Every structure is written in C-alpha cells, then in structure tokens.
Z-matrix of the N, CA and C atoms (Angstrom, degrees):
N
C 1 1.455
C 2 1.527 1 110.84
N 3 1.339 2 117.79 1 -28.45
C 4 1.458 3 121.41 2 -177.92
C 5 1.518 4 113.60 3 -68.90
N 6 1.318 5 118.12 4 -22.28
C 7 1.462 6 122.07 5 -178.73
C 8 1.523 7 111.03 6 -92.11
N 9 1.314 8 117.30 7 -25.99
C 10 1.468 9 121.86 8 -175.06
C 11 1.530 10 111.57 9 -66.44
N 12 1.319 11 118.68 10 -44.81
C 13 1.461 12 121.89 11 -176.03
C 14 1.533 13 112.11 12 -61.91
N 15 1.324 14 120.60 13 -49.69
C 16 1.473 15 119.25 14 177.41
C 17 1.534 16 111.78 15 -61.67
N 18 1.318 17 117.69 16 -34.37
C 19 1.465 18 121.14 17 179.18
C 20 1.524 19 110.34 18 -66.23
N 21 1.325 20 117.16 19 -42.52
C 22 1.467 21 121.10 20 178.45
C 23 1.528 22 110.33 21 -64.88
N 24 1.326 23 116.70 22 -43.86
C 25 1.463 24 120.09 23 178.61
C 26 1.529 25 111.32 24 -63.00
N 27 1.309 26 116.85 25 -40.38
C 28 1.459 27 121.06 26 177.76
C 29 1.526 28 110.78 27 -62.59
N 30 1.324 29 115.90 28 -43.79
C 31 1.466 30 120.57 29 178.71
C 32 1.526 31 111.13 30 -62.96
N 33 1.322 32 117.26 31 -44.11
C 34 1.465 33 120.86 32 178.94
C 35 1.529 34 111.43 33 -64.10
N 36 1.331 35 116.32 34 -41.21
C 37 1.458 36 120.08 35 179.46
C 38 1.530 37 111.26 36 -64.27
N 39 1.307 38 116.82 37 -42.82
C 40 1.470 39 120.46 38 178.45
C 41 1.531 40 111.29 39 -63.35
N 42 1.322 41 116.43 40 -40.15
C 43 1.467 42 120.19 41 178.69
C 44 1.527 43 110.63 42 -66.39
N 45 1.328 44 116.07 43 -40.26
C 46 1.460 45 120.31 44 176.45
C 47 1.531 46 110.38 45 -60.65
N 48 1.315 47 117.54 46 -46.51
C 49 1.469 48 121.70 47 179.85
C 50 1.525 49 111.32 48 -62.73
N 51 1.326 50 116.94 49 -41.19
C 52 1.454 51 120.65 50 179.04
C 53 1.525 52 110.65 51 -62.50
N 54 1.330 53 116.43 52 -44.69
C 55 1.464 54 120.54 53 179.92
C 56 1.528 55 110.88 54 -65.98
N 57 1.326 56 116.59 55 -39.27
C 58 1.473 57 120.36 56 179.49
C 59 1.522 58 111.20 57 -65.34
N 60 1.320 59 117.22 58 -42.35
C 61 1.469 60 120.45 59 177.34
C 62 1.519 61 111.37 60 -63.98
N 63 1.315 62 116.83 61 -39.08
C 64 1.468 63 120.33 62 177.98
C 65 1.526 64 110.42 63 -62.34
N 66 1.319 65 116.53 64 -40.82
C 67 1.471 66 120.52 65 178.30
C 68 1.522 67 111.28 66 -65.90
N 69 1.329 68 116.92 67 -40.44
C 70 1.468 69 120.14 68 178.08
C 71 1.526 70 111.13 69 -64.00
N 72 1.319 71 116.49 70 -42.91
C 73 1.468 72 119.86 71 178.12
C 74 1.518 73 110.54 72 -60.99
N 75 1.318 74 116.56 73 -41.79
C 76 1.463 75 121.60 74 179.76
C 77 1.524 76 110.00 75 -61.29
N 78 1.328 77 117.50 76 -44.60
C 79 1.459 78 121.20 77 179.09
C 80 1.525 79 111.41 78 -63.52
N 81 1.325 80 117.52 79 -39.38
C 82 1.462 81 120.64 80 178.17
C 83 1.520 82 111.20 81 -65.26
N 84 1.317 83 117.22 82 -39.30
C 85 1.462 84 120.56 83 178.07
C 86 1.514 85 111.14 84 -65.30
N 87 1.327 86 116.62 85 -40.61
C 88 1.459 87 120.13 86 178.25
C 89 1.519 88 110.16 87 -64.15
N 90 1.323 89 117.37 88 -43.18
C 91 1.458 90 121.28 89 179.08
C 92 1.523 91 111.03 90 -63.34
N 93 1.319 92 117.39 91 -40.17
C 94 1.462 93 120.97 92 179.36
C 95 1.525 94 110.84 93 -66.39
N 96 1.323 95 117.02 94 -40.24
C 97 1.464 96 120.36 95 178.74
C 98 1.522 97 110.78 96 -64.29
N 99 1.323 98 117.40 97 -39.61
C 100 1.468 99 121.01 98 178.72
C 101 1.520 100 110.64 99 -64.99
N 102 1.324 101 117.06 100 -41.72
C 103 1.467 102 120.71 101 179.42
C 104 1.520 103 110.68 102 -63.86
N 105 1.317 104 117.04 103 -41.53
C 106 1.459 105 120.54 104 178.15
C 107 1.523 106 110.69 105 -64.58
N 108 1.316 107 117.46 106 -39.04
C 109 1.455 108 120.91 107 179.14
C 110 1.522 109 110.57 108 -65.37
N 111 1.330 110 117.35 109 -40.60
C 112 1.462 111 120.14 110 178.19
C 113 1.523 112 111.46 111 -65.36
N 114 1.327 113 116.93 112 -40.05
C 115 1.462 114 120.38 113 178.43
C 116 1.522 115 110.74 114 -65.29
N 117 1.319 116 117.50 115 -37.55
C 118 1.466 117 121.31 116 179.88
C 119 1.523 118 110.60 117 -66.59
N 120 1.319 119 118.16 118 -29.62
C 121 1.461 120 121.59 119 -179.87
C 122 1.524 121 111.79 120 -80.21
N 123 1.317 122 118.13 121 -16.44
C 124 1.459 123 122.49 122 -177.96
C 125 1.524 124 108.61 123 -83.53
N 126 1.326 125 116.06 124 109.60
C 127 1.466 126 120.74 125 -176.01
C 128 1.527 127 110.86 126 -81.09
N 129 1.339 128 117.91 127 147.93
C 130 1.476 129 120.80 128 179.33
C 131 1.524 130 112.95 129 -57.88
N 132 1.325 131 118.05 130 -33.60
C 133 1.460 132 120.69 131 179.69
C 134 1.528 133 110.87 132 -64.40
N 135 1.311 134 116.81 133 -29.37
C 136 1.458 135 120.77 134 179.99
C 137 1.523 136 111.69 135 -69.91
N 138 1.314 137 117.97 136 -23.13
C 139 1.459 138 120.85 137 -178.19
C 140 1.523 139 110.94 138 -65.33
N 141 1.324 140 118.41 139 -35.54
C 142 1.458 141 121.26 140 178.18
C 143 1.515 142 108.95 141 -64.68
N 144 1.326 143 116.48 142 -44.34
C 145 1.458 144 120.26 143 177.55
C 146 1.522 145 110.85 144 -61.55
N 147 1.322 146 116.98 145 -40.06
C 148 1.464 147 121.22 146 179.05
C 149 1.520 148 110.87 147 -63.36
N 150 1.332 149 116.87 148 -39.74
C 151 1.459 150 120.64 149 -179.66
C 152 1.522 151 110.32 150 -65.47
N 153 1.331 152 117.11 151 -40.65
C 154 1.467 153 120.27 152 177.81
C 155 1.526 154 110.41 153 -64.29
N 156 1.306 155 116.09 154 -44.25
C 157 1.463 156 120.65 155 179.60
C 158 1.518 157 110.28 156 -61.70
N 159 1.339 158 117.30 157 -44.01
C 160 1.462 159 121.50 158 179.23
C 161 1.532 160 110.71 159 -61.94
N 162 1.343 161 117.15 160 -40.32
C 163 1.457 162 120.76 161 -179.67
C 164 1.526 163 110.16 162 -63.58
N 165 1.317 164 116.97 163 -39.99
C 166 1.465 165 119.53 164 -179.93
C 167 1.528 166 111.34 165 -72.13
N 168 1.311 167 117.29 166 -31.79
C 169 1.465 168 119.66 167 177.05
C 170 1.525 169 110.15 168 -67.23
N 171 1.331 170 116.85 169 -39.35
C 172 1.465 171 120.91 170 -177.90
C 173 1.522 172 111.49 171 -68.48
N 174 1.348 173 116.16 172 -36.29
C 175 1.470 174 119.00 173 -178.59
C 176 1.511 175 112.23 174 -83.64
N 177 1.330 176 116.97 175 -15.38
C 178 1.456 177 119.92 176 -179.17
C 179 1.517 178 112.42 177 86.16
N 180 1.307 179 116.98 178 2.84
C 181 1.468 180 120.35 179 179.10
C 182 1.513 181 108.96 180 -86.42
N 183 1.314 182 116.07 181 157.62
C 184 1.453 183 120.97 182 177.13
C 185 1.526 184 111.01 183 -76.14
N 186 1.299 185 116.45 184 174.36
C 187 1.458 186 120.89 185 177.52
C 188 1.511 187 109.98 186 -70.74
N 189 1.335 188 117.77 187 147.36
C 190 1.469 189 120.49 188 178.46
C 191 1.523 190 110.36 189 -66.29
N 192 1.307 191 115.41 190 147.40
C 193 1.478 192 119.59 191 179.98
C 194 1.486 193 110.65 192 -95.07
C-alpha cells in the first residue's frame, strides 16, 4: 500500500502536466492564427500610409492635411 499512493500521485501529476501543455499549445495556435489573420487584412497600400504616420510621430509634427 505504501508504493501505490506515490504512484497514483505521480500518474495524476503527469496527466495534469500533459493536459496543461495541450492547453498551452492550443492557445499558441489560436494566437498564431489571429496574427496571421491580422497580417492578411493589412494591405500593402496601407504600409505607405503607416510610414508617413510614423515619420510624423517621430518628428512631433501633426498629420498632413
């Protein structure tokens, strides 16, 4: 009986760790899919606008009218 309890606890702990890792992997996959979706929505023409906006932010000037 003295060996059974540590073995059961070890088995439960390993199962908990396996389930936790599976959940973490799932969350990482979801995050990666969201990032890819956001990148797909970002059009190349918008990058020029972003560069202009970034340049004005760096100089402290407002956006051109």
